[in-house]
C-alpha positions as CSV (number, residue, x, y, z in Angstrom):
1,X,101.3,107.9,75.6
2,X,102.7,107.9,79.4
3,X,101.3,108.5,82.7
4,X,103.5,109.7,85.7
5,X,101.9,109.0,89.2
6,X,104.0,111.1,92.0
7,X,102.9,110.3,95.4
8,X,103.8,111.1,99.0
9,X,103.5,108.6,101.6
10,X,103.9,108.7,105.6
11,X,103.0,105.0,106.4
12,X,102.8,103.2,103.2
13,X,98.9,104.0,102.6
14,X,99.3,106.4,100.0
15,X,102.2,104.3,98.2
16,X,100.0,101.5,98.0
17,X,97.1,103.5,96.5
18,X,99.5,105.2,94.1
19,X,100.6,101.7,92.8
20,X,97.0,100.4,92.6
21,X,96.3,103.4,90.4
22,X,99.4,102.9,88.4
23,X,98.4,99.3,87.8
24,X,94.9,100.5,86.6
25,X,96.6,102.9,84.2
26,X,98.8,100.2,83.1
27,X,95.7,98.6,81.0
28,X,95.9,101.6,78.6
29,X,99.4,103.2,78.6
30,X,102.6,103.0,80.5
31,X,102.7,104.5,84.2
32,X,105.6,105.3,86.0
33,X,104.9,105.5,89.6
34,X,107.1,107.8,91.5
35,X,107.7,108.7,95.1
36,X,108.0,112.5,95.3
37,X,111.5,112.7,96.7
38,X,112.5,111.2,93.5
39,X,109.9,112.8,91.3
40,X,111.6,114.9,88.2
41,X,111.5,118.8,88.9
42,X,109.6,119.2,85.3
43,X,107.0,117.1,84.1
44,X,108.6,115.4,81.0
45,X,107.1,116.5,77.9
46,X,106.0,113.1,76.8
47,X,103.5,112.5,79.9
48,X,99.9,112.6,79.0
49,X,98.5,112.2,82.5
50,X,100.0,113.4,85.5
51,X,98.5,112.0,89.0
52,X,99.6,113.6,92.4
53,X,98.6,112.0,95.6
54,X,99.5,112.5,99.4
55,X,97.8,112.1,102.6
56,X,95.7,114.6,104.1
57,X,97.2,116.3,107.0
58,X,95.7,119.2,108.8
59,X,93.0,119.6,106.3
60,X,95.3,120.2,103.3
61,X,98.6,118.5,101.9
62,X,101.2,117.8,104.4
63,X,103.7,120.5,105.8
64,X,107.4,119.9,107.2
65,X,105.9,120.0,110.5
66,X,103.1,117.5,110.0
67,X,105.8,115.2,108.3
68,X,107.8,115.6,111.5
69,X,104.8,114.7,113.6
70,X,104.0,111.8,111.4
71,X,107.8,110.7,111.8
72,X,107.4,110.6,115.7
73,X,104.8,107.9,115.0
74,X,106.8,105.5,112.9
75,X,110.3,105.0,112.0
76,X,109.3,103.5,108.8
77,X,107.8,106.9,107.2
78,X,108.2,107.1,103.7
79,X,108.4,110.3,102.5
80,X,110.3,112.4,104.8
81,X,111.8,115.4,103.2
82,X,109.8,116.6,100.8
83,X,106.0,116.6,100.1
84,X,103.5,117.3,97.2
85,X,103.4,120.8,98.5
86,X,106.9,121.6,98.0
87,X,107.0,119.3,94.9
88,X,103.9,121.6,93.3
89,X,105.4,124.7,94.6
90,X,108.6,124.3,92.7
91,X,106.9,122.7,89.6
92,X,106.9,125.2,86.7
93,X,103.7,126.0,84.6
94,X,102.7,123.3,81.9
95,X,104.8,123.1,78.8
96,X,102.6,120.4,77.1
97,X,99.1,119.4,76.9
98,X,99.5,117.1,80.1
99,X,96.3,116.2,81.8
100,X,96.1,116.0,85.1
101,X,94.5,114.7,88.4
102,X,94.9,114.3,92.2
103,X,94.0,111.8,95.1
104,X,94.4,111.7,98.7
105,X,94.3,109.4,101.7
106,X,92.1,110.3,104.7
107,X,90.8,109.0,107.7
108,X,86.9,108.3,107.3
109,X,85.2,111.4,108.9
110,X,83.2,114.1,108.7
111,X,86.1,116.5,109.3
112,X,86.6,119.0,105.8
113,X,89.7,119.3,104.0
114,X,91.5,117.4,101.3
115,X,95.0,117.0,100.1
116,X,93.8,116.2,96.7
117,X,91.4,119.2,96.4
118,X,94.5,121.5,97.3
119,X,96.8,119.9,95.0
120,X,94.1,120.0,92.0
121,X,93.8,123.8,92.8
122,X,97.9,124.1,92.4
123,X,97.9,121.9,89.2
124,X,95.0,123.9,87.8
125,X,96.9,127.5,88.6
126,X,99.8,125.9,86.8
127,X,97.7,125.6,83.7
128,X,97.1,121.8,83.9
129,X,93.8,120.5,82.3
130,X,92.0,118.6,85.1
131,X,90.4,115.5,83.8
132,X,88.7,114.1,86.9
133,X,87.5,115.2,90.3
134,X,89.9,114.6,93.1
135,X,89.5,111.2,94.6
136,X,89.7,110.4,98.4
137,X,90.6,107.0,99.3
138,X,90.0,105.9,103.2
139,X,92.1,104.6,105.8
140,X,91.0,103.2,109.4
141,X,93.2,105.3,111.3
142,X,95.9,107.8,110.8
143,X,98.6,105.1,110.3
144,X,96.0,102.9,108.5
145,X,95.3,100.4,107.3
146,X,93.3,101.3,104.1
147,X,89.6,100.5,104.7
148,X,89.1,97.1,102.7
149,X,88.3,97.6,99.1
150,X,90.0,100.7,98.8
151,X,93.1,99.2,96.5
152,X,90.4,97.6,94.3
153,X,88.7,100.9,93.8
154,X,91.9,102.8,93.3
155,X,92.9,100.2,90.7
156,X,89.5,101.0,88.9
157,X,90.0,104.5,89.1
158,X,93.2,104.3,87.5
159,X,91.9,102.0,84.6
160,X,89.2,104.7,83.9
161,X,91.6,107.3,83.9
162,X,93.9,105.8,81.5
163,X,91.4,104.5,79.6
164,X,89.6,108.1,79.2
165,X,92.9,109.6,78.7
166,X,94.1,107.3,75.5
167,X,90.5,108.0,74.1
168,X,91.2,111.4,73.8
169,X,94.6,111.2,72.8
170,X,94.4,108.4,70.1
171,X,97.8,107.2,68.9
172,X,98.8,108.2,65.3
173,X,98.8,105.3,62.9
174,X,102.5,104.0,62.0
175,X,103.4,105.0,58.4
């Protein structure tokens, strides 16, 4: 069993959440945490759990224009060229029984919209079995930092995802 965590990050907050989720998953199975620009063009057949995350921009997943806007705020933008919107748009339908879920980072507010919900809908249309509701992790401002306790919450969420996935897919005994 193996998990693949694909993330898009502008200012490093979503990357930190993705790495914490990966650490949590590692308690139950191996987890590769990959920036979307380096993500594979197809989900490998041995991936049991796919977790996709990105920042919420303009009520949804980022677009080239919102990534350019973010790059104007900081020279240290992590995901410049491709976001999860484009990666998911190019992803072929599911070929194996891979379970999936999504997460995002967003400013704590009453404004609707979520990159995680939009990404979850895309994964559902591609045929992935969605195993958890999209999760949102809060940042204090557009560029961050994360709200206190969010990395711990991400680690716990990853741990639960990994344990539940492993419980549904017990390893075969070695003969």
